[in-house]
N, C-alpha and C positions, 0 to 999 in steps of 0.2 A: 442577550437573548436567552430565554428560558427554554430548556428541553425537558421532555418527559422520559425519553428512553436512552439518553446518553448523558454522560457527565464529562465536563472539561476541567482539568486541573492544570497547574503550571509548576514547573521546576526550572527556575531561572528562565532561559530562553527556549525551553522545551515544552511543548503542550502535550498533555496526555489525554487522548479521547478514549473514554471507556464506555463500551456497550452495556446498557443496564436495562435489559428487557427479559427478566426471569420468566421461566426457569432456564431457558437455553439460548437467550439473546437472539431469537428469531428476527429475521430481517423483514419486518412488516413494511407495508407502503409508508406508514408514518415514520418508522425508524429510518428507512432510507432517506426520506425527505429531511429528517433532522440532521442526519450525517452530511447530506449535500450542503445544508445550510451552515453546519459547523465548519466544514472544510473551506467553504467560501469565506467565512469569517476569519479563519486562520490564514488563508492565502493573503488577505488584506492587512494582517497584523504585522507590522514592521518589526516588532519586538519578539516575534516568534521565529525561530530559526530552524526548527525541526519538529516533527510530530511523531508521537508513539500511539498506535492504535491497539487496544487490548479489550478484553471482555471481563465482566464481573462474574463472580461465582465460579462454577465448574466448567463453563463453556466459553470458548472464544465467540463462536456463533454457529448455530446449528442449521443455517441456511434460511431460505425464504419462509414466510409464514404460509404453510400449505393450505390452511383454512381459507385464505384469500383466493386460492386457485379454484375452489369448488364452484362458486357462482360464475366463474369466467370460462368454464369448460363449454366448448361449442362456439366460443366468440373469438374469431381469428384476431380482430382488431384489438381486443383486450389483451390477448397474448403478446401482440407486438408492443403495446404500451407497457406491460409489466417487464418485459425483457429490456426495453429501452431504459426504463427507470434504473434498473440495476446496472446496466451497462454504463449509463451517464455517471452514476456514482463512482464506479471503478475507474472510469476515465478521469474524473475530477481528481481522484487520489493520485493516480499515476502521473497526471500532468501538473500536479502541484510543483511549484518551483522551489520546494524545500524537501529535504529528505523525509520520507515517511517509513517508519519501521513498524511492522506488525509484530506485537509481542503476544504470541499465541499461548494462552494460558490453559487451554483445554481443547476439546474437540473442535475442529474447523471443518465443517461439512457443507457440501452443496454451495449455496451462495456465500456462506461463511469463508470457504476456502477461496472462492472467486474474489471475495473482498480482500483477503490477505494477498492474493496474487497481484492485486492492483497496487500494493505497496512496493516500495523500492527495495526493501530488505526484510527478511523474515527470520525471526528466532522463535523457538518453541520449547515448552517444557518437555522433559523426557517422556512423559506419559501421554502426550497429545496424540490424537488419531486424526488423520486427514483423509478426506475422500470426496468424490463427486458421485453420489449415489442416485442421481436423478433417473438413470435408466431403469432403476427398480420401481419407479413410479410411472413408467411410460413416457418419460421426458428426457431432455438433455440439458446440460448446463446452459444458462442463458444470460449470465452477467459478464460474458466475455471468456468464460472458462475453456471452451473448446479452442480458442485462439491463444490465450495466454499460457495455458499449460504446455502446448506444443512448442511454444517459443521459449519458455523457461527451461523446459526439459528437452524433449525431442518428440517426434511424431509417434514412435512406437510406445513410449511411456505414456503419452496422452491417451492413445487408443486403449492400452492396457487398463489404465485407471478408469477411464470414462465408460468403456464397454462392459467392464466387470462390475463397476460400481463399488469396488472393494475399498476398505479403509486401510491405510498404511500407518505404521508407527513414524514418529518424527525422525528417528534415527535413519530409517529407510529413505525418508524424504530428503535427507541430507545427501545421500548417495546420488539422488536424481538432480541435485541443485535446486530443489523446490524449497528447502529450508537451508539457511546458511549456518546456524548455530543451534545446538540444543543445550538446555541447562536445567537445573533443578527449579522447582516452583519458587523456592525462596530466593534464587538468584535472578529470576526473570526480569523484574523491573529495573534492578540495579544494572544488569547487563544491557538492557535496552537503553538506559540513560547513558551508560558508558559509550556505547556505539553511536548514539545520537551526538554526543559531545565530540566524539572523534571526527565526525563528519563536518562539524561546524566550529568548534572552539579553536581560536587562532587563525581561522580561515576567513577569507572575504565572502560574504554572501553573494556578491556580484559574480564571482567565479563559480561558486557552488551552484547557483541557479542555472548558469549557462552550461555547466557540466551536465546537470540533470537533463536539460532540454536537448542537448546534443545526443545523449545516450538514449533517452526515452523515445524521442521522436525518430532518431536515426535508425533504431532497430526495426522500425516498421517501413523504412524506405529502402529503395535500391542503394547500394554501397556508394556510388558517386554522389547521390543526393545527400547522404549522411556526411560525406567529406565536405561538401559544399556548405552544409549547415555548421559543421565544426569550424571551418574557416571563417565564416561570418561571426560566430560567437567569439572566436579567438580575437578577431579584429575589433569587435565591439569593446572588449576589455581594454584595448589600447586607449580607449576614450575615458576610462574610469580613473578616479583618484586612487582607488585602492591598488590598481595595477602599477601605477607610478610609484606609490609608496612601497609596494612589495618588491619591485626591482631595485629601488634605491636602497632599501633596507638590506637586501641581499649584497649589494655592492659594498655597503658600509658595515657589513657583518654585524647587524643588529636585528632584533625582532621587529617585524612590521607592526604599525598601529593602524588597523583597518577601521574605516567608518561605514563600510558596506555601500559605497557609492562609486 
């Protein structure tokens, strides 16, 4: 499938999705649609074990394309549609049964930060700025940012960042758990690839996918429901060839040979 505003490249079993909508990689309706199509394509690709999401140029993503908001002012239903489109994209990413790593190469603002928060792991260059400045436009985050930021950090941090609309440095974001690792620009992609490989190389994708499902879905459920899901996913793995191989290899003191089944 051909895309206009994103590029997909591959490094072995790792797919790299690059936003390419200069100058700031704004998340226009078309770009969001392309990203949803791309992640659907990658979800179905058996040879893809992990995904890295990054931006081209100086920006990761500067948020929604505000020019598209102008004709929608005064239209409640259009507001609902625009929010749902962004929420669906972030949900698609979060619920992907493969690790998704945001490699934040520059400013991640508004919808751009919300996009990154939909990913399972976030690394950023030392110079990156992050923020949710929607309040400065008389708006609020609408791609899931009010919910994910509070869950990733805590309520007080979410209120601070959203109500002030301020930008924070990537190093400060690490303190809040919003970013896991900061690196130089030169090290960004190599670090992202190393992390992606650490999640998948030598592991069974059957267990990787179930671990993701248990964690991602469980965090939004009551504790007892999360335990129930974990129990079910654990039991499902008893029916897989990979679990049989992994257990047998451990007993025989050898490396397992997984076929992701």
